[in-house]
N, C-alpha and C positions, 0 to 999 in steps of 0.2 A: 506139557501134554504132547503125545505123539500121535500122528494121524494113523488111522487104520490102513493096512496095506490095500492097494488098489488091485482089482482083478479085471481081466479083459471083458468080463460079462456085465460089469456095472459101471456107471459113470463115476468119474473122479470128482469129488467135491473140491471146488476151487474158489478162491477169493482173489479179486483184483484190488491192488493197493495203488491208489492214485486215480482221480477222476478228472484230470486235466486234459491235455491235448490228446495223448495216446490211449489213456485208460478207456474212454468210451468205445474205441475201435476194438479193444480186447473184450470188453463186455459184450459187444454185438456178436463177435465170433465165438466166444464161449457159449453164448446162449443159442447159437445156431447149430451146434454140433451135439450129437448124442453121446460123445465120449466124455463130456464134462457136465456137471451140474453146478451152475454158478450160485453160490450161497451168500456171498458178501461183496459189497463194494465199499472200500474204506478210503476216506479222505479227511484231511483236517477240516475241510469245509463240508460239513455233513449236508448242508443245503444243496451244494453242488452235486454231491453223490446222489441225493434223492432226485434231483432234476434229471440226471443222466438216466436213472432207472425208470423214471416215469411213475405216474400216479398209481398204476394198477400192477406194478411188478411185485412179485412175491420175494424177490431177492432183498436181503436186509442191507441197510446202510448203517455205517458206523464211522465215528471219528477216533476210535480207540483201537490201535493195532493189537494191543494185548488181548482185547476182547475177541477179535477175529482169530488170532492164533490159538486161543484157548478152546476153540470149537473143534471137537474131535472129528466132526464130519468134514472138516476142511483138510484135505490131504495134500493140496498144492496151492501155491500162490503165484500171482503174476505181478511183478513190481513195475509200475509205470510212474515213478516219482523222479525228481531231479537227480542227476548223476551223483551229486554230493551226498545224497541220502542212501544210495544203493547199498553201501556196506552195512549201515545200521539196520535197515529194513530187511535186507536179504539174510543177513547173519541171524537176526532174531527169528526169522522164519525157519531157517535151517536148524537152529538150536531147538525149535519147537517140533522138529521132526517132519517138516513140510518139504515137499519138492518145490523148487524155485525156478521161475522164468523171470529173467531180468531184461528190461528194455536196454538197448545199446546206449552208451557203452556199459560193459559189465560193471565197472566201478569208475571212480574218479581218478584212480592211480593204479599202476601195475601191482604194487604191494597190497592194496586193498582187494584187488581182483584175486590175487593169489590166496589171500585169507579165505575168500569165499570158496574157491576151488578146493582147497585143502579141507575145509570144514565139510563140504558136501561129500568128498571122497571118504573122509573118516567115518561119516555117518551112513554111507551107502545110499545117498539121496541123489536124485536128478538135479543138476544145475544146468540150465540152458540159457543161452543169450539170444534175444530176439533180433537176429540179423535178418530182418524181413526180406530184403532184396534177394537173399540167397534162395528164397522160396518162390520167386517169380518163375513162371513157365520158361522164360528165356534162359535164366541162369541155370535152372535145373537141366535144361537141354545142353547148355555149354559144358556143364560138369560131366554129363554123360558122354559127350563127344570127346572131351579131353581125356577122361579116364579110360575110355575104350581103346585109345590109341589111334583113333581115326585121323587126328591131326598130325600124327607122327611125333617126332621129338619137338618139345616146346622151345621156340626161339625167343618170343617176346610177348608181352602184354602191354597195351597202351590204353589208358582210360582218361576221358575228359568229362568233368562234371562242373559246368560253369553256368552262371546265370546272374541276373541283377538281383542279388539276394539280400536278406536282412542281415546287417552287420551286428553280430552278437556282442553283448556287453562283457561277457566273462570268458569267452574262448575265441581262438583265432579260427580262420577259415579251414585250417588243416583239421582241427579237432571237431569242427562242425560237419564238414562234408566228406573228408577222407575215410572215416570209419566205414561208410557204405562200400567204397571201392576196395578197401583193405580186407573187409570181410568177404567180399566176392572173390578176390584173388585167393584168399586162404581156402575158400570153399571149392574152387574149381581146380586148383593145382593137383596134379596126380600124386599118388603115394610116393614118398621118397624125395619129392621136390619141395624145397622150402627156401624162404629168404635167409640170407646170411648177413646182410648189411643194408643200411638205408642212409641216404643223403637227402637233405631238404633245403630248398632255397625259397625265399618268400619276399614279399614287398608290401608296404603300407603306403600306397600312393595318396590316400585321403587323410592321413594323420589320425587314424582311429586308435592308434596305440597298440595295434596287433596286426599280424599279417592278414591281408585281405585277398592276396593272390599267393598261391604256393605250388611248387613242383616237387614231387617226391620221386626218387629213383631207388628201386630195390634191386640188389644183386641176388640172384638165386644160386643155389649150390651146384647147379648144372652148367653155369656159365650164361644162362639166359638172363634177361633183364625185364623189369616191369617199371612202367613210368605212369605217374598220376599227375593230372593238372586239375586243381580246384580253385574256384574263383568266385568272389562275391560281386565283382565289378563289371562283368560282361553284359553288354546290352542284349545279347542273344542267349537263349537257353540251349545248351547242348548236353546230351547224355549219350555218349558213345563209348564202346569198349571194343578193342581189336585184340584177338588172341591168335598169334601166328605160330604155325608149326611147320615142320619139314615137309608135310604132305598137303595140308590144307590150312586155310585161315578163316576164322569166324569174325564177322562184323556184327555187333549188336547195337542197334539204334533204338533206344528205349522210347523215343518220341515219335516213332513211326509204327503205329498200331497195325498197319496193313502188311508190314514186312519188318518185324523186329530183328530177325536173324537172317543173315546171308552167309552161306558157306562157299568159299571160293577155292576151286582146284587150280590155283594160280600161284606161282612162286618161282624160287630159284632151285635148280638141281645142280649138284656138284658130282661130277664123274670122278672115279678113282683113276690113277695113272695106269692101272692094269687094264682098264676099259678103253684106253686111248692108244693110238698107234705111237710108236716111238718118235715119229717125225712131227706130231701135232704140237702146236704151241701151248705154252702154259696157260694162256688166257682162255683156251678152249675147255678148261676144266669146268667152267661155269656155263650153264645153259638156262634158258628161261622157259617156264612151263605156262601155257595159257589154256586152261581147261574151262569147264563149265562152272556156273554159279547156281547153287540150289538154295531155295528159301524154304526151310523146314516149316511144316504146319505146326502151330502151337495151339493147344487147348487153353483158352483163357480161363483163369481161375484166380480168385483173390489170393495174393501171396500170404496174407495174414491167416487165412483159413488153413492153408497148407502147413504153415508154421504151427498152428494150434494142434493140428492132427499129429505133427511130428512130436510135439510135447507129450501128447497122450501116448504115442507109441513108446517113447523113452521111459515114461513112468510105468507102463504096464509090462514092458519086457525087461526093464532094467538095463537095456543097452544104451550107450551114450547117444545123445541127440546129435544130428548132423552138425548143428552149431552149439556144441556143448560149452561148458565153462572154460575149457582149455582153448577153444577157438576164440572166445572173447578175450582171454588172457593174451593170446598171440597178437591180436589187434592192438591191445593196450601197450604191449612191449614195443611194437613198431612205432606207435604214436609218440611214446615217451622218448624213444631214440631219435625220431625225426625232430622233435622239439629241441633236443640237445644239439642236433646237427644244425638246425636253423639258427640257434644262438651262437654257433661256432663257425658261421660263414659257409655252411654247406659241407662241412667235413663228413666223410663217410664213417658211420658208427656201426660197429659190429653188433650182431644180435646173438642170443644165446646159442650155444652149440646144440645142434639137433632141433633148434627152434621149438622147444617145449612140446615135442611130438608125443 
């Protein structure tokens, strides 16, 4: 069965697949917007699905994916199941003619993610990855500042995501935490700028059998560099990102609600030889700029609600979502390359030419 085409004047019929940790958040946001009409919540544990919906909800619960996908009133699905099932569930939805939103990561492997991207493109359907952090007011503003050129030429990105976290049984800290920061970097980089190689170093100080601390270094095609630190073992929680440019630098402290963003007009200026007198010393080429700091006002809005709105926009216009399937694929490519680097003692691993642009 193929879903009926959506129009901007009527809500999109949607089903959420998975009623575990993330599914209820999707249910709440789909029910809160006029762009969608939530028709189903599907989970292998139908009792859990019914519990999420509540006693008086008119949304139907099911433990049968085929039943949900057979509903012609369902034009789109949102997949919130374990990563190992993303290929099977999302591929079935695409083959049924449904638009698909997938919780991060897009798939368990790069090859599986590529299958989903190719299937969606072949059928002319929206495939979107739920990179929720990209839709926070702070990251949207960072993207705006970087893309507008206000920061000047990009010099570096530095991200720290550390806390005393839950040691996962099936993945290392890199696959657990780095997708957030990799998706943000992919989201804010200006057009024409992309990673070309990645190196990763990690450690397992507690004998967990997988890296609990990791450092990733990305080389960009412009000569700039991005560095990520992810850590399950830190006694303090830190969520900071610094984006440095030739004109200004942004500092994002996600744990400071009163001042999440700070834009500094401070940095290093390099004069050309033509601007200097012939008798001036070489070290005078460098000067330091100490200007103002501005804290942009941000309108607080739940990131997941903005992400749901973007899903609706992509479906109704046919334009790619800001975090489309290819964005999810780029993150998977970096993660897989970083894993190879980790296993090879931190060797720099090249990424695809053009980085799947």
